[in-house]
N, C-alpha and C positions, 0 to 999 in steps of 0.2 A: 594220189595225195587222200589221209586217211581221215575222217571226219574230227578228231582233236585238234590236228593241225589247221582247218577250218575255221571250226570255234575260235583258237586263237587268235589268230589274222583278224577276223571279224571285230574280236572285241577291240583288238589294235587299234584296225579304221573308225571304230566309232569315237574312241578317244580323244582320238587326233581330229575327228571332227567336231567334237565337244569342244576342245580348245579353241579351235577355228573360230566357230561360233562365240563364243566367249569373247574373244580379241574383235572380231568386227562389231560387237555389239559395242563394248567398251568405243571403238573409233566411233561410232554413230554418236554415243553418247557426248564425248566431245565436241562433236560438231551441232548437237542442240536437233538431234533428228532420231536420237533412240527411243525405247520406251520409257516412259515417265517421264520425260523432259522439254514438253511443251512447255513454253514461256521463260525457259531458261536464258541467261545472259548471251549467250552465245550466238541467240536467235533474234534479238532484237536490234536495232535499229538506234542510233543516237545523229544530230543535227544540231551543227552549227550554224545560224543564220545571221550574218552581217548585212546590215541595210545601211545604203548610200540614198540622201536626199537632195534632190536636184534644188537646193538652195540653201539658205542660212537655217541654221539650228541654234539654239537657246538651252542656257543650261538647264530650265526650268521643264525641257519638251522630254516626253516619258515615249520610247518606242515600245509597242506591242506588237507581238507574231502569233500567227493561230496557226496550225495543223488539222488537217482533216482529210478526208478521202473514205472510200469504200471500206468496211468493217473496221472501222476506226473509230473510235470517241476522239472528239476533237480536243487537241490541246491549247492552250492558251499560258503566254509567259510574258511578262514586261521588266525589261529593263534598260540601262542608258543607251542614248543614241550613238554613241561615241565605241561601244562594246559589241558584244556578240552575244546573240542570244542564244542557250544551251538546254537541248532537249533531250531526256534519254528514257531509255522503253519506250521508242515506239515500235509499234509493227512494222516489218515492212512490206512492201508494197508497191503497186506501180500506179503514177497519175494521184498523188500525192497534192493537195493543195495548200501553197505556202501563202500566206499573207502577210501583208507588215504596216503598219501605218503610226504613226507619228500624233501626239497631239500636246497640246499646250497645259500650261497651268491651270487656265478655267475648261479643260477637258475638249478644247475644240479640236476636231481632228482636220490637220493640215498637209499631213502627206500621205499616200495611200500607193501601194502597188501590191503585185502575185505573180508567182510563179507555180509552174506544176512542174513536181520533180518523180521520179523513181526512187522510193528510199530501199537499198539495199541493209543486209545485215550489215552489224560496224559502221563503221564511221561516216557521215556524211555532210558534206558544205553546201549553203546556197548562199549568192549575193543577191540581193533584193535591191531593185531602183524604185526609189518612191518617188512618185511626182504629184509635185503643189496642186492645192485644191484651193488656192486661193493667188489671189494678184498683191503685188506693190503697186502703189497708184502714186504718182510723181504728177504732182499739176503748177505748170510754170504760169505765173501772171507776169506780163511785159509792164514794167516801170518806166521805161525808158532812164537815160542817162541821167541822173540828179534825182529821180523820183518827181518831176514835176506836177505831181496828182497829189501827192501830198499823204499818202497811204501810210499808217502806222501800224497797220496790225491786223488781224484776218484770223478767220478760222474756220476749217472745212469741218463737217461731222456727216461722217457715213451711220445710218442706225437700221436696222433690220429687227424683229422680236426676239431679243433676248440678245442681243449682241451693239454695241456701239464704237465706232472708231473715232479721234479725233485728230485733227491734223491743223495745229497754228502754221499759221503764213510765216516763211522768215525771210526776211527781207536783207536782199544782195544787193549787188552796184548797178544792176539794170531789169535785175527781174525779182520777183517773189518767188516761194515755191512751197506748196503744200507736199507731205509729203507722209502717208498712210499707207502701214507696213500690215503683213495678212488681212487683208480683204477676203473673205469668203466668195468662192463663186455662189452667187445667188441670184436671184430676178426679183427678190422683195426688199433689197438694198433703198433706201433713198438719201440723197444729197440736199443740205445744207451750208451755204455759205454764207458769211458777214465777211466784210471787209470794212473798217472804219479810218476815220481820220484823226489828227492828232488830239481834238475834241475830245475822242470816244463815239460820236456819230457815226451811224452806219451810211457808207458810201456807197454801196452795192450789193445785192442778196440775190440769192438762189435760194429754191425751193423745190424740189424736182423726184421723180422716180431714178432710180439711176441702177438698171440691172448691171452687174460682171458676171460676165460670163468669158470660158475659154475662147469661143469663137467670133467674140465680139472684135471689130476692127476700126469702126469708129461708131462714136455716139454725136448727137448736137444738141446741146440742152439752150435754151433762153434765162439767161438771169433779166432779171428787173431792179430798176431805182427810179428813181423822182427824175432821172435824168433821160434814160434811155434802156436799148436791151442790152445784154452781153452775152456772149456764146461762149461755150464752154465744149471743147473736141472733147475728144479721149480716145485713145487711138491703142491697140494691144501690141506693141513693139515685139514681143518674143512670149511664149508662153510663160507666165507667173510674173510679166513687166505688164503696166499698163498704164500708158502718159498721157495726160491731160492736157489740154490748152487752154486758159483764159484770154480773155480780151475788155479792155474796158467799154459802158457805154458813151455812145456818144462819141467818137471818135469818127477823125475822118479818113476820109482815101483822098490821098494829094500828091500832088508834084512835091520834089523835094526843092525847099524855097530858100534856106537858111544854113550858114555855115554849120558844123556839127551836129547836121541830122542825121548823116549818112557819116558814118568816117571808117577808115582800112583797119579793118579787127586781126586780120593775118594774112601773110605774105609769106610766098614760100619762091625763094627768088634766087635759090643757089642748088638745084636740084640734083648737079655735078658740075665738074669742074672744066667744060666743053660742052657746049651745045645749048639750047633753050627747051627741049621739049620737057614737060612734066613741071613749068613753072604755072605758078593760079596764084589768084589773092581772093581775100575774102572783105567785102562791104557789108558793115552790121546797120541796122535800123536802130539809132537813139533815141527815139520817141516812142510815145504811147499811140501816135497814127499809124495806118498802112503808109506806106509812101511807094511813089512808083518814080521810078528815075526814068524824066522823059527830058528830051534834050540832054545827056547828058554823056559825060567822054570821061575816059579817064587817061589823063596825059603824063609826060616824064620828062625830065630835064638831067642834063649831067653838070656839075659843079656850078658855075655862073649863067652858064648859058639859058636860051629861053626853052619853052617846051618843045621837043624835036620830035614828037612822036604824037599820036592821038590816035585813041583807039573808040570810037563811037559805037555805044552802049543802045542796045535796043529797050523798051519799056519794059525794063523788069520791075517787076513787085515786090516789094519787101516787108512782110507784116512786123508790128508792134515787136520789137526785142529779139527780132528774127535777122536773118544774112542772107545773102548771094553768093556763088561763088561763082569764079569767073576762070577758066584756065584753057590754056592750050589745048588744041587738037586732041593730044595725048592723053588728055585728063580724062576719065572716064565719070567721073563723079561732081565733074562744075554741071551751074545750073544754066551756064550759056560756055561756048565754046570760041576761040579767037585762034587767029594765023598769025597776022603780023601785028604782032608787038612781043617784046620781050625786057626782061630787067635786067639789069647789071647784077653781078653775082652779091658784092659787096659793099656799094656806095651809090644810093639811087635817092633822086626827089621823086616823090607820088605825088600828083596831085586830082583829085575830081573836081571834075567842073561842071555846071549844072544851068547852061544858057551863058551869063557872062559873071556868074557866081563862083568861087571859088570855094566848095562845100568841105573838102577837108585838103590837107595835105601833110607828108612827112616826109622826113629825108634822112632813111636810113645810114648809118656809118658802120666801119669794118670793126669787130670786137675791138678792134686795137688802138683805135681811134682815144687819143688820151681828154679830146674833151667831153664828147657825148658817143661811148663805143654803145653798139645795138648789140644783142645776142646772136649776129648772124654767121652761120655755121652749115656746112654741105652737108646736103639732106634733111634738115631741120627747118621746119619753119617758125617764125617768130609771131609772136600775139600779146597783142594788147588786153592791159591789165586791166576790166570793164571799170574797177575801182578808181583807176587814173585815167581814164579817157579825156579829162579835162587838160591833164600833162602828156599827152601824146605825142608829142615831139622830142619828148627825153626817151633817151635808151634804157633809163631803169622803170618807164613804163612799160615796158616791153619786157616777155622771156620767152625763152627757148623752148620750145616744144617735145617733148621726148618720149609722146604716145607712138607706138609702130604704125606707119599707115604702108600698106600695098599698093604699089602703084605700076603694073601691067612687070613685074619683076622688080622694080627698082625698090629697095629698100630704106625707105623714108619714115620720117615721122612730122605729125601734123594732126590737128584736127580741124578737117572743112567739115562746115558747117554747125559747127557748136561756137558761140561766142562765152567759152566760161573756163578755158583751162587752167589761165593763171589764176584764176580767182581761186581754184580749190589748190595752187601750191602754196 
């Protein structure tokens, strides 16, 4: 092969290589990796952040999201709590920190959460779970059926530097309730409680430190009045919810004495068409005193016959406005279990006896009874409306409870341990 031929072939090869190199550079440029493409859109990350708060959000709340990481300037955006916060032009990288928080109209930070994510070029999404930084406080004040203490109103005030939360007393059939929402976790809160009568004079009061902390399970405080002391017990039931119990000063701890002081408040006589497992009953203290079931028994009768079966009770204590649950051995949530006692499915006279005194009686009838029907239904409890405790012999004073209740695989409905369901329906 002569030199001219070799030179011609070499030129063709060089031209082919040049064309190939230009094509390769064009491909790299399209991927954002060629010369002169630093910072082009193909090499940037886009991020959509959607946050879910473990609690209730209000229209005035604002969601803030911040992205940070090594080799980048932090990016901060704000948006509606119900939408997605979008970021564009972020540098890709590993271990980017995504933080989110919700503030209220007063700029208080209420929820917070964070996550670490690797950001790749192109679209990315992050779902962020935000935990509450506050508690919802519910304080119950047992008034007793008919409010014998004559409480007309009250207010609970929580205060710390730069923050005040006020909760008026809502008076119900057997208890009053203070409800304070969004109380931030902090150890410098103080609590002030005032309860007054019809004349406006203060009956009971409290001023004390009141730390609100996620780890707090129970706090006991002493209230004071001209009569005696009052106790305030706070229990953190679950993250974000604090429950408190107030009791009046000077109230006694005593045996049940008079009719109507303890009443049947909920019955579960019809768990299934046959058998007596899962039956239970609830007794409520309708007074402001702490009562002891001393020498008491539950009895039953059928039709006009005398009491045929007695269930002797131990010395059970019932706090003011509180309840105790009695149930068959199969009832795990009962305060006391029994064996040799059963209730008829649709018709039964129930008696609570203490010594020789009939403290309470109720005869529930079938739902089809023309004269006095009760809301008796299979797998549903029936509960006495606290506002109608004085008319508890009437079926119209009772309601069928529909709130789901799990009982060892039995799908039922009831509210054992709470005398309030009818009052909310």
